[in-house]
C-alpha positions as CSV (number, residue, x, y, z in Angstrom):
1,M,-7.9,-24.8,2.4
2,I,-6.1,-22.0,4.0
3,S,-5.1,-18.6,2.6
4,L,-3.1,-15.6,3.8
5,A,-5.4,-13.0,5.4
6,G,-2.8,-10.3,5.3
7,I,0.5,-8.9,6.5
8,V,0.9,-5.6,8.3
9,W,4.1,-3.8,9.1
10,G,5.0,-0.3,10.2
11,S,6.1,1.9,13.1
12,P,3.6,3.4,15.6
13,R,2.9,7.1,15.1
14,T,3.8,7.3,11.4
15,S,1.8,8.7,8.5
16,H,-0.3,6.4,6.3
17,L,-3.1,6.6,3.8
18,Y,-5.4,3.6,3.4
19,A,-8.3,2.2,1.5
20,I,-11.0,-0.3,2.5
21,F,-12.9,-2.3,-0.1
22,K,-16.0,-4.4,0.2
23,G,-18.0,-5.4,-2.9
24,R,-18.4,-2.3,-5.0
25,Y,-17.6,0.1,-2.2
26,V,-14.3,1.9,-1.3
27,Y,-13.3,4.1,1.5
28,F,-10.2,6.3,1.7
29,G,-8.7,7.7,4.8
30,E,-5.5,8.8,6.6
31,T,-4.0,8.0,10.0
32,G,-1.0,9.1,12.0
33,H,-0.6,5.5,13.4
34,V,-0.1,2.0,12.0
35,P,-3.3,1.5,9.9
36,P,-4.8,-1.4,12.0
37,V,-5.2,0.9,14.9
38,R,-7.5,3.0,12.8
39,W,-9.2,0.2,10.9
40,K,-10.7,-1.3,14.1
41,S,-13.0,1.7,14.4
42,H,-14.1,1.2,10.8
43,L,-15.6,-2.1,11.8
44,T,-17.2,-1.0,15.1
45,S,-18.3,2.7,14.6
46,E,-21.5,3.8,13.0
47,N,-19.7,6.8,11.6
48,D,-17.0,5.0,9.7
49,F,-16.8,2.4,6.9
50,L,-19.2,-0.3,8.1
51,G,-21.7,2.2,9.5
52,K,-21.7,4.1,6.2
53,L,-22.1,0.8,4.3
54,Y,-25.1,-0.1,6.4
55,D,-26.6,3.3,5.5
56,V,-26.3,2.8,1.7
57,D,-26.4,-1.0,1.2
58,I,-27.5,-3.1,4.2
59,V,-27.3,-6.3,2.0
60,E,-23.6,-5.8,1.2
61,A,-22.9,-4.8,4.8
62,K,-24.4,-8.0,6.1
63,S,-23.0,-10.2,3.3
64,P,-20.1,-12.6,4.2
65,S,-18.0,-11.2,1.3
66,P,-14.5,-10.2,2.4
67,I,-13.3,-6.8,3.3
68,F,-9.9,-5.8,1.9
69,F,-7.7,-3.3,3.7
70,V,-4.5,-1.7,2.3
71,G,-2.3,0.8,4.0
72,I,0.4,2.9,2.4
73,Y,3.2,4.5,4.4
74,I,3.9,8.1,3.4
75,P,7.2,9.2,4.9
76,C,7.0,12.6,3.1
77,A,4.2,13.6,5.5
78,D,6.4,12.6,8.5
79,S,9.2,14.9,7.1
80,E,6.9,17.9,7.8
81,P,7.1,19.5,11.2
82,E,5.0,17.7,13.8
83,P,2.0,20.1,13.9
84,R,1.7,20.0,10.1
85,Q,1.9,16.2,9.6
86,K,-1.9,15.7,9.8
87,I,-2.5,18.6,7.5
88,A,0.0,17.0,5.0
89,R,-1.8,13.6,5.2
90,R,-5.2,15.3,4.7
91,A,-3.8,17.2,1.7
92,I,-2.8,13.9,0.1
93,E,-6.0,12.3,1.0
94,A,-8.0,15.1,-0.6
95,E,-6.0,14.5,-3.8
96,L,-6.6,10.8,-3.5
97,H,-10.3,11.4,-3.5
98,K,-9.9,13.5,-6.7
99,R,-8.0,10.7,-8.4
100,F,-10.9,8.3,-7.7
101,A,-13.4,10.9,-9.0
102,L,-11.4,11.3,-12.2
103,D,-10.7,7.6,-12.8
104,P,-12.6,5.1,-10.7
105,T,-11.8,2.3,-13.2
106,Q,-8.4,1.9,-11.6
107,V,-10.0,0.2,-8.6
108,A,-12.9,-1.5,-10.4
109,P,-15.1,-3.3,-9.5
110,A,-15.2,-0.8,-6.7
111,A,-17.2,2.1,-8.0
112,A,-19.0,3.7,-5.1
113,L,-17.1,5.9,-2.7
114,L,-18.2,5.9,1.0
115,S,-15.7,8.4,2.4
116,N,-15.9,12.1,2.1
117,P,-12.7,14.1,1.1
118,P,-11.3,16.4,3.7
119,P,-11.1,20.0,2.8
120,S,-7.9,20.6,0.7
121,P,-5.6,22.8,2.8
122,V,-4.9,25.4,0.0
123,R,-3.1,27.8,2.3
124,H,-0.3,25.3,3.1
125,S,2.7,24.4,1.1
126,F,4.7,21.2,1.7
127,S,8.2,19.9,1.0
128,F,6.6,17.5,-1.5
129,N,4.2,17.6,-4.4
130,K,0.9,16.4,-3.0
131,S,-0.5,15.6,-6.4
132,E,2.5,13.4,-7.3
133,V,2.3,11.6,-4.0
134,A,-1.5,11.0,-4.4
135,D,-0.9,9.6,-7.9
136,S,1.6,7.1,-6.5
137,V,-0.6,6.2,-3.6
138,Y,-3.6,5.6,-5.9
139,K,-1.6,3.5,-8.3
140,L,-0.2,1.4,-5.4
141,I,-3.7,0.9,-3.9
142,A,-5.1,-0.1,-7.2
143,Q,-2.2,-2.5,-7.8
144,Q,-2.6,-4.2,-4.4
145,Y,-6.4,-4.4,-4.7
146,K,-6.2,-6.0,-8.2
147,S,-3.6,-8.4,-7.0
148,W,-5.7,-9.4,-4.1
149,L,-8.8,-9.9,-6.4
150,V,-6.8,-12.3,-8.5
151,R,-5.3,-14.2,-5.5
152,S,-8.7,-14.5,-3.8
153,D,-10.6,-15.6,-6.9
154,G,-12.3,-18.9,-6.0
155,I,-11.7,-18.8,-2.3
156,T,-14.8,-19.3,-0.3
157,F,-14.8,-16.7,2.5
158,N,-18.1,-17.4,4.1
159,Q,-17.0,-20.9,5.4
160,P,-15.4,-21.0,8.8
161,V,-12.2,-23.1,9.1
162,Q,-13.2,-26.5,10.7
163,G,-13.1,-26.1,14.5
164,E,-13.1,-22.3,14.3
165,P,-16.1,-20.2,15.4
166,E,-17.9,-18.2,12.8
167,F,-17.3,-14.4,12.8
168,E,-20.1,-12.1,11.9
169,L,-19.8,-8.4,11.4
170,P,-21.6,-6.3,14.0
171,T,-25.2,-5.4,13.2
172,R,-26.6,-2.0,13.9
C-alpha cells in the first residue's frame, strides 16, 4: 500500500508559521523561508524538535510513529517592512502559543508543547491584528492535523516499502 507523504509549496524567503506533531507532542515555530528548509534542523539538531523530544520522552523519540509537519503561509508578515518581518512572525508565534495554552483540545491528541514561545514584541504595532491571525493559523493547523489523523488511521508507518531501505531517526 502507498500513501501520500505530503505536499509542500511556497516561495523562498517568505513568512510562515509551522507546527510539528509526533505522538502527544507538538512544536510551534516561525521561519522566513519555505518551511522544509527549517524543518530539516528539527530532525538533526539537539536544540530543536527531535532533540527536545529525546529530552522529555526517549521512547516516543525512538518510536517509528510518524511525524506530521504543517506550514502556514502568512503574507501579512511579508507586508511589513523587511527589518520588521521576523518581529511580526514572532508576534504571531507568541500568540499561537497562547492559543494552545488556552485550548489544547483543538490539536488533541497532542497535549504536550515542546516549543517555547518567543517574547511578545509589545512595543511594536503591525498593519494586521496579530491575535486574529494567530486564531486563523491555529484553526488551520488543527484542521490539517485532524484531517491527517483521519487519513492516516490504519496506515502502518513502521514498515518500509518493499525494496526500500528502512529510515531511522538519528539517535543522540
